[in-house]
C-alpha atoms as an extended CHARMM CRD file, in Angstrom:
* protein
*
       190  EXT
         1         1  MET       CA             63.9560000000      -14.8480000000      197.4690000000  PROA      1               0.0000000000
         2         2  ASN       CA             65.0320000000      -12.3020000000      194.8640000000  PROA      2               0.0000000000
         3         3  PRO       CA             62.3420000000      -12.1180000000      192.1160000000  PROA      3               0.0000000000
         4         4  THR       CA             64.8590000000      -11.0600000000      189.4760000000  PROA      4               0.0000000000
         5         5  LEU       CA             66.6410000000      -14.3940000000      189.8240000000  PROA      5               0.0000000000
         6         6  THR       CA             63.5220000000      -16.3840000000      188.9730000000  PROA      6               0.0000000000
         7         7  GLN       CA             62.3800000000      -14.2830000000      186.0160000000  PROA      7               0.0000000000
         8         8  VAL       CA             63.3470000000      -15.2860000000      182.5150000000  PROA      8               0.0000000000
         9         9  SER       CA             64.3790000000      -12.4360000000      180.2750000000  PROA      9               0.0000000000
        10        10  PRO       CA             62.4110000000      -12.1470000000      177.0200000000  PROA      10              0.0000000000
        11        11  ALA       CA             64.0730000000      -13.2920000000      173.8320000000  PROA      11              0.0000000000
        12        12  PRO       CA             65.6540000000      -10.4690000000      171.8280000000  PROA      12              0.0000000000
        13        13  ALA       CA             64.1500000000       -9.3760000000      168.5190000000  PROA      13              0.0000000000
        14        14  GLY       CA             67.2810000000      -10.1980000000      166.5410000000  PROA      14              0.0000000000
        15        15  TYR       CA             70.7800000000      -11.5980000000      166.7790000000  PROA      15              0.0000000000
        16        16  THR       CA             73.5980000000       -9.4970000000      168.1660000000  PROA      16              0.0000000000
        17        17  ALA       CA             76.2190000000       -8.0620000000      165.8050000000  PROA      17              0.0000000000
        18        18  THR       CA             78.7600000000      -10.4430000000      167.3690000000  PROA      18              0.0000000000
        19        19  ALA       CA             76.5430000000      -13.4720000000      166.6710000000  PROA      19              0.0000000000
        20        20  LYS       CA             76.1040000000      -12.3600000000      163.0520000000  PROA      20              0.0000000000
        21        21  VAL       CA             79.8260000000      -11.7960000000      162.4900000000  PROA      21              0.0000000000
        22        22  LEU       CA             80.6950000000      -15.2020000000      164.0300000000  PROA      22              0.0000000000
        23        23  HSD       CA             77.9780000000      -16.8970000000      161.9610000000  PROA      23              0.0000000000
        24        24  TRP       CA             79.1280000000      -15.4840000000      158.6310000000  PROA      24              0.0000000000
        25        25  LEU       CA             82.8750000000      -15.8260000000      159.3150000000  PROA      25              0.0000000000
        26        26  LEU       CA             82.3740000000      -19.4600000000      160.2690000000  PROA      26              0.0000000000
        27        27  ALA       CA             80.1160000000      -20.0860000000      157.2650000000  PROA      27              0.0000000000
        28        28  LEU       CA             82.7080000000      -18.6950000000      154.8600000000  PROA      28              0.0000000000
        29        29  LEU       CA             85.4990000000      -20.6360000000      156.5610000000  PROA      29              0.0000000000
        30        30  LEU       CA             83.5430000000      -23.9010000000      156.5570000000  PROA      30              0.0000000000
        31        31  PHE       CA             82.7020000000      -23.6740000000      152.8730000000  PROA      31              0.0000000000
        32        32  ALA       CA             86.3390000000      -22.8280000000      152.0570000000  PROA      32              0.0000000000
        33        33  LEU       CA             87.5700000000      -25.7610000000      154.1750000000  PROA      33              0.0000000000
        34        34  ILE       CA             85.1360000000      -28.2220000000      152.6100000000  PROA      34              0.0000000000
        35        35  GLY       CA             86.0010000000      -27.0490000000      149.0860000000  PROA      35              0.0000000000
        36        36  LEU       CA             89.7390000000      -27.1690000000      149.7690000000  PROA      36              0.0000000000
        37        37  GLY       CA             89.4560000000      -30.5630000000      151.4690000000  PROA      37              0.0000000000
        38        38  PHE       CA             87.7500000000      -32.1610000000      148.4810000000  PROA      38              0.0000000000
        39        39  TYR       CA             90.0370000000      -30.3940000000      145.9930000000  PROA      39              0.0000000000
        40        40  MET       CA             93.3460000000      -31.3950000000      147.6230000000  PROA      40              0.0000000000
        41        41  HSD       CA             92.4160000000      -34.9630000000      148.5060000000  PROA      41              0.0000000000
        42        42  ASP       CA             93.0710000000      -36.4900000000      145.0970000000  PROA      42              0.0000000000
        43        43  LEU       CA             95.9960000000      -34.2940000000      144.0580000000  PROA      43              0.0000000000
        44        44  PRO       CA             99.2530000000      -36.1350000000      143.3860000000  PROA      44              0.0000000000
        45        45  LEU       CA            101.8800000000      -35.7780000000      146.0810000000  PROA      45              0.0000000000
        46        46  SER       CA            103.7000000000      -32.4920000000      145.4880000000  PROA      46              0.0000000000
        47        47  PRO       CA            104.9160000000      -29.4240000000      147.3920000000  PROA      47              0.0000000000
        48        48  GLU       CA            101.6420000000      -27.7080000000      146.3920000000  PROA      48              0.0000000000
        49        49  LYS       CA             99.5640000000      -30.4940000000      147.9330000000  PROA      49              0.0000000000
        50        50  LEU       CA            101.5740000000      -30.3720000000      151.1460000000  PROA      50              0.0000000000
        51        51  GLN       CA            101.1250000000      -26.5850000000      151.3110000000  PROA      51              0.0000000000
        52        52  LEU       CA             97.3560000000      -26.9760000000      150.7550000000  PROA      52              0.0000000000
        53        53  TYR       CA             97.2020000000      -29.5400000000      153.5900000000  PROA      53              0.0000000000
        54        54  SER       CA             99.0230000000      -27.1080000000      155.8680000000  PROA      54              0.0000000000
        55        55  TRP       CA             96.5910000000      -24.3310000000      155.0030000000  PROA      55              0.0000000000
        56        56  HSD       CA             93.6600000000      -26.7190000000      155.5010000000  PROA      56              0.0000000000
        57        57  LYS       CA             94.9400000000      -27.6240000000      158.9550000000  PROA      57              0.0000000000
        58        58  TRP       CA             95.5260000000      -23.9540000000      159.9100000000  PROA      58              0.0000000000
        59        59  ALA       CA             92.0220000000      -23.0770000000      158.8080000000  PROA      59              0.0000000000
        60        60  GLY       CA             90.6220000000      -26.1540000000      160.6060000000  PROA      60              0.0000000000
        61        61  VAL       CA             92.1810000000      -25.0940000000      163.9090000000  PROA      61              0.0000000000
        62        62  SER       CA             90.8650000000      -21.5630000000      163.3380000000  PROA      62              0.0000000000
        63        63  ALA       CA             87.3840000000      -22.9710000000      162.6010000000  PROA      63              0.0000000000
        64        64  PHE       CA             87.5120000000      -25.0030000000      165.8200000000  PROA      64              0.0000000000
        65        65  LEU       CA             88.4130000000      -21.8860000000      167.8230000000  PROA      65              0.0000000000
        66        66  LEU       CA             85.7240000000      -19.7750000000      166.1110000000  PROA      66              0.0000000000
        67        67  ALA       CA             83.1350000000      -22.5160000000      166.6920000000  PROA      67              0.0000000000
        68        68  ALA       CA             84.0970000000      -22.6960000000      170.3950000000  PROA      68              0.0000000000
        69        69  ILE       CA             83.8260000000      -18.8750000000      170.6720000000  PROA      69              0.0000000000
        70        70  ARG       CA             80.5060000000      -18.9720000000      168.8200000000  PROA      70              0.0000000000
        71        71  LEU       CA             79.1670000000      -21.7090000000      171.1100000000  PROA      71              0.0000000000
        72        72  GLY       CA             80.2880000000      -19.7420000000      174.1550000000  PROA      72              0.0000000000
        73        73  TRP       CA             78.5300000000      -16.6380000000      172.8100000000  PROA      73              0.0000000000
        74        74  ARG       CA             75.3890000000      -18.6370000000      172.0500000000  PROA      74              0.0000000000
        75        75  LEU       CA             75.3160000000      -20.1040000000      175.5860000000  PROA      75              0.0000000000
        76        76  THR       CA             75.5760000000      -16.6690000000      177.1490000000  PROA      76              0.0000000000
        77        77  HSD       CA             73.3420000000      -14.6950000000      174.7490000000  PROA      77              0.0000000000
        78        78  ARG       CA             69.7840000000      -15.8140000000      174.1760000000  PROA      78              0.0000000000
        79        79  PRO       CA             68.7910000000      -16.0240000000      170.4880000000  PROA      79              0.0000000000
        80        80  PRO       CA             65.6010000000      -14.5050000000      169.1310000000  PROA      80              0.0000000000
        81        81  ALA       CA             62.4690000000      -16.5780000000      169.6010000000  PROA      81              0.0000000000
        82        82  LEU       CA             61.2870000000      -18.7720000000      166.7350000000  PROA      82              0.0000000000
        83        83  PRO       CA             58.1220000000      -17.5260000000      164.9970000000  PROA      83              0.0000000000
        84        84  ALA       CA             54.9000000000      -18.5480000000      166.7350000000  PROA      84              0.0000000000
        85        85  SER       CA             53.6780000000      -19.9370000000      163.4020000000  PROA      85              0.0000000000
        86        86  MET       CA             56.2860000000      -22.7550000000      163.4810000000  PROA      86              0.0000000000
        87        87  SER       CA             54.9410000000      -26.1780000000      164.3830000000  PROA      87              0.0000000000
        88        88  ALA       CA             56.3970000000      -28.1960000000      167.2330000000  PROA      88              0.0000000000
        89        89  ALA       CA             58.0430000000      -30.5190000000      164.6850000000  PROA      89              0.0000000000
        90        90  GLN       CA             59.6850000000      -27.5550000000      162.9280000000  PROA      90              0.0000000000
        91        91  ARG       CA             60.9050000000      -26.1690000000      166.2630000000  PROA      91              0.0000000000
        92        92  LEU       CA             62.3610000000      -29.5600000000      167.1870000000  PROA      92              0.0000000000
        93        93  ALA       CA             64.0330000000      -29.8540000000      163.7700000000  PROA      93              0.0000000000
        94        94  ALA       CA             65.5180000000      -26.3620000000      164.1680000000  PROA      94              0.0000000000
        95        95  HSD       CA             66.9360000000      -27.1560000000      167.5930000000  PROA      95              0.0000000000
        96        96  VAL       CA             68.2740000000      -30.5810000000      166.5930000000  PROA      96              0.0000000000
        97        97  GLY       CA             69.7640000000      -29.1290000000      163.3950000000  PROA      97              0.0000000000
        98        98  HSD       CA             71.5460000000      -26.3350000000      165.2400000000  PROA      98              0.0000000000
        99        99  LEU       CA             72.8220000000      -28.7700000000      167.8780000000  PROA      99              0.0000000000
       100       100  GLY       CA             74.1250000000      -31.0290000000      165.0790000000  PROA      100             0.0000000000
       101       101  LEU       CA             75.8900000000      -28.0960000000      163.4090000000  PROA      101             0.0000000000
       102       102  TYR       CA             77.6360000000      -27.1110000000      166.6470000000  PROA      102             0.0000000000
       103       103  VAL       CA             78.6970000000      -30.7160000000      167.3510000000  PROA      103             0.0000000000
       104       104  LEU       CA             80.0640000000      -31.1310000000      163.8060000000  PROA      104             0.0000000000
       105       105  MET       CA             81.8200000000      -27.7180000000      163.8280000000  PROA      105             0.0000000000
       106       106  LEU       CA             83.7900000000      -28.9570000000      166.8250000000  PROA      106             0.0000000000
       107       107  ALA       CA             84.0900000000      -32.6600000000      165.9470000000  PROA      107             0.0000000000
       108       108  ILE       CA             85.3650000000      -32.2180000000      162.3840000000  PROA      108             0.0000000000
       109       109  PRO       CA             88.4840000000      -30.1600000000      163.2110000000  PROA      109             0.0000000000
       110       110  LEU       CA             89.1440000000      -32.4530000000      166.1730000000  PROA      110             0.0000000000
       111       111  SER       CA             88.9050000000      -35.5310000000      163.9470000000  PROA      111             0.0000000000
       112       112  GLY       CA             91.2920000000      -33.8850000000      161.4900000000  PROA      112             0.0000000000
       113       113  TRP       CA             93.7860000000      -33.1130000000      164.2350000000  PROA      113             0.0000000000
       114       114  LEU       CA             93.5120000000      -36.6780000000      165.5330000000  PROA      114             0.0000000000
       115       115  MET       CA             93.9560000000      -38.0430000000      161.9990000000  PROA      115             0.0000000000
       116       116  SER       CA             97.0120000000      -35.8570000000      161.3730000000  PROA      116             0.0000000000
       117       117  SER       CA             98.5400000000      -37.0030000000      164.6690000000  PROA      117             0.0000000000
       118       118  ALA       CA             97.8530000000      -40.6750000000      163.9180000000  PROA      118             0.0000000000
       119       119  LYS       CA             99.3910000000      -40.3220000000      160.4490000000  PROA      119             0.0000000000
       120       120  GLY       CA            102.5170000000      -38.7580000000      161.9710000000  PROA      120             0.0000000000
       121       121  PHE       CA            102.0490000000      -35.1950000000      160.7230000000  PROA      121             0.0000000000
       122       122  GLN       CA            102.1170000000      -32.5990000000      163.4870000000  PROA      122             0.0000000000
       123       123  THR       CA             99.6600000000      -29.7230000000      163.1810000000  PROA      123             0.0000000000
       124       124  VAL       CA            101.4210000000      -26.3440000000      163.2960000000  PROA      124             0.0000000000
       125       125  TRP       CA             98.9490000000      -23.4710000000      163.4730000000  PROA      125             0.0000000000
       126       126  PHE       CA             99.8490000000      -20.7990000000      160.8940000000  PROA      126             0.0000000000
       127       127  GLY       CA            103.2730000000      -22.4380000000      160.5910000000  PROA      127             0.0000000000
       128       128  ILE       CA            104.2280000000      -20.9160000000      163.9430000000  PROA      128             0.0000000000
       129       129  LEU       CA            102.5340000000      -22.6660000000      166.8680000000  PROA      129             0.0000000000
       130       130  PRO       CA            103.0980000000      -26.4490000000      166.9920000000  PROA      130             0.0000000000
       131       131  LEU       CA            100.1140000000      -28.2290000000      168.5330000000  PROA      131             0.0000000000
       132       132  PRO       CA            100.6700000000      -31.4090000000      170.4920000000  PROA      132             0.0000000000
       133       133  ASP       CA             99.8750000000      -34.7020000000      168.8320000000  PROA      133             0.0000000000
       134       134  LEU       CA             96.6840000000      -36.0680000000      170.3590000000  PROA      134             0.0000000000
       135       135  VAL       CA             97.4910000000      -39.7420000000      169.6640000000  PROA      135             0.0000000000
       136       136  ALA       CA            100.6160000000      -41.7310000000      168.8460000000  PROA      136             0.0000000000
       137       137  LYS       CA            101.4730000000      -42.5050000000      165.2400000000  PROA      137             0.0000000000
       138       138  ASP       CA             99.2990000000      -45.4250000000      164.1080000000  PROA      138             0.0000000000
       139       139  LYS       CA             98.6760000000      -45.9800000000      160.3940000000  PROA      139             0.0000000000
       140       140  ALA       CA             95.5020000000      -48.0820000000      160.8720000000  PROA      140             0.0000000000
       141       141  LEU       CA             94.0400000000      -45.5260000000      163.2920000000  PROA      141             0.0000000000
       142       142  GLY       CA             94.9850000000      -42.7340000000      160.8720000000  PROA      142             0.0000000000
       143       143  GLU       CA             93.0180000000      -44.4440000000      158.0680000000  PROA      143             0.0000000000
       144       144  LEU       CA             90.0240000000      -45.0030000000      160.3660000000  PROA      144             0.0000000000
       145       145  LEU       CA             90.1170000000      -41.3380000000      161.4040000000  PROA      145             0.0000000000
       146       146  ALA       CA             90.3540000000      -40.2840000000      157.7400000000  PROA      146             0.0000000000
       147       147  THR       CA             87.1370000000      -42.2160000000      157.0750000000  PROA      147             0.0000000000
       148       148  LEU       CA             85.5220000000      -40.6270000000      160.1310000000  PROA      148             0.0000000000
       149       149  HSD       CA             86.6650000000      -37.1340000000      159.0410000000  PROA      149             0.0000000000
       150       150  LEU       CA             85.1160000000      -37.6360000000      155.6000000000  PROA      150             0.0000000000
       151       151  GLY       CA             81.8890000000      -39.0190000000      157.0790000000  PROA      151             0.0000000000
       152       152  LEU       CA             81.5680000000      -36.0930000000      159.4610000000  PROA      152             0.0000000000
       153       153  ASN       CA             82.0950000000      -33.6670000000      156.5710000000  PROA      153             0.0000000000
       154       154  LEU       CA             79.3980000000      -35.3740000000      154.5030000000  PROA      154             0.0000000000
       155       155  ALA       CA             77.0450000000      -35.1390000000      157.4880000000  PROA      155             0.0000000000
       156       156  LEU       CA             77.9220000000      -31.4420000000      157.7830000000  PROA      156             0.0000000000
       157       157  LEU       CA             77.1450000000      -30.8810000000      154.1180000000  PROA      157             0.0000000000
       158       158  ALA       CA             73.7340000000      -32.5450000000      154.6000000000  PROA      158             0.0000000000
       159       159  LEU       CA             72.9790000000      -30.4200000000      157.6690000000  PROA      159             0.0000000000
       160       160  LEU       CA             74.1340000000      -27.2550000000      155.8870000000  PROA      160             0.0000000000
       161       161  ALA       CA             71.8840000000      -28.0420000000      152.9470000000  PROA      161             0.0000000000
       162       162  GLY       CA             68.9630000000      -28.4630000000      155.3680000000  PROA      162             0.0000000000
       163       163  HSD       CA             69.9190000000      -25.2780000000      157.2550000000  PROA      163             0.0000000000
       164       164  ILE       CA             70.1760000000      -23.1810000000      154.0860000000  PROA      164             0.0000000000
       165       165  GLY       CA             67.0690000000      -24.7880000000      152.6070000000  PROA      165             0.0000000000
       166       166  ALA       CA             65.0380000000      -24.1030000000      155.7240000000  PROA      166             0.0000000000
       167       167  SER       CA             66.1580000000      -20.4590000000      155.8850000000  PROA      167             0.0000000000
       168       168  LEU       CA             65.2190000000      -19.9640000000      152.2400000000  PROA      168             0.0000000000
       169       169  LYS       CA             61.8660000000      -21.6770000000      152.7950000000  PROA      169             0.0000000000
       170       170  HSD       CA             61.1740000000      -19.3770000000      155.7380000000  PROA      170             0.0000000000
       171       171  HSD       CA             62.1260000000      -16.3390000000      153.6760000000  PROA      171             0.0000000000
       172       172  PHE       CA             60.3670000000      -17.0810000000      150.3710000000  PROA      172             0.0000000000
       173       173  ILE       CA             57.4390000000      -19.3100000000      151.3810000000  PROA      173             0.0000000000
       174       174  ASP       CA             56.6470000000      -18.5730000000      155.0280000000  PROA      174             0.0000000000
       175       175  ARG       CA             57.7250000000      -14.9190000000      154.6430000000  PROA      175             0.0000000000
       176       176  ASP       CA             58.9410000000      -14.6410000000      158.2080000000  PROA      176             0.0000000000
       177       177  ASP       CA             62.1350000000      -13.0530000000      159.5770000000  PROA      177             0.0000000000
       178       178  ILE       CA             64.2000000000      -16.2190000000      160.1860000000  PROA      178             0.0000000000
       179       179  LEU       CA             66.7030000000      -15.3510000000      157.4390000000  PROA      179             0.0000000000
       180       180  THR       CA             66.7090000000      -11.5690000000      157.6790000000  PROA      180             0.0000000000
       181       181  ARG       CA             67.4700000000      -11.4540000000      161.3940000000  PROA      181             0.0000000000
       182       182  MET       CA             70.8490000000      -13.1160000000      160.7050000000  PROA      182             0.0000000000
       183       183  LEU       CA             71.6990000000      -10.7220000000      157.8650000000  PROA      183             0.0000000000
       184       184  PRO       CA             73.7600000000       -7.5830000000      158.5040000000  PROA      184             0.0000000000
       185       185  ASP       CA             71.6870000000       -4.5870000000      159.5070000000  PROA      185             0.0000000000
       186       186  ARG       CA             70.6300000000       -2.4030000000      156.6350000000  PROA      186             0.0000000000
       187       187  ARG       CA             70.4910000000        1.1600000000      157.7800000000  PROA      187             0.0000000000
       188       188  PRO       CA             69.3140000000        3.9750000000      155.5040000000  PROA      188             0.0000000000
       189       189  GLN       CA             72.1190000000        5.9650000000      153.9280000000  PROA      189             0.0000000000
       190       190  ALA       CA             72.2170000000        9.6430000000      154.9850000000  PROA      190             0.0000000000
């Protein structure tokens, strides 16, 4: 038996540049999507509202693709180890929280696409690429999916608050490198 196949490689000291870029791009996109979603929801029907919905759907499809790429990267690139000072409960919370974030980053755009299909509005990515409807037009299903989409977004907001709160706690109270290892590298200026 080849000993290199049975050995586990050690965890890296920090995240890769690709992981950092994907993390921050997705974070910015998610906050923009959530803000836009809540803003446009109660607007009166107008050409502006329809344009905002189109942009929201384009960004949602983009977020889904970025989340899938990020998940693929995460599955093929081991993250840095958690600090040894973290309790088993904190480690479990970190793993469950990250799993929840990945599930929601994929489920929310999918629920939006399903909702749009059920309400009879085709999703056209960047106004160029029409995506197939995932379900037939069904008003009752569309309303149910709208409720699901909102609920998933509220769950995402709660998980994001926990994620951000935990990273700030690690930085300011525990004084470990949990937050800084996801920040861009700061190299001395020459």
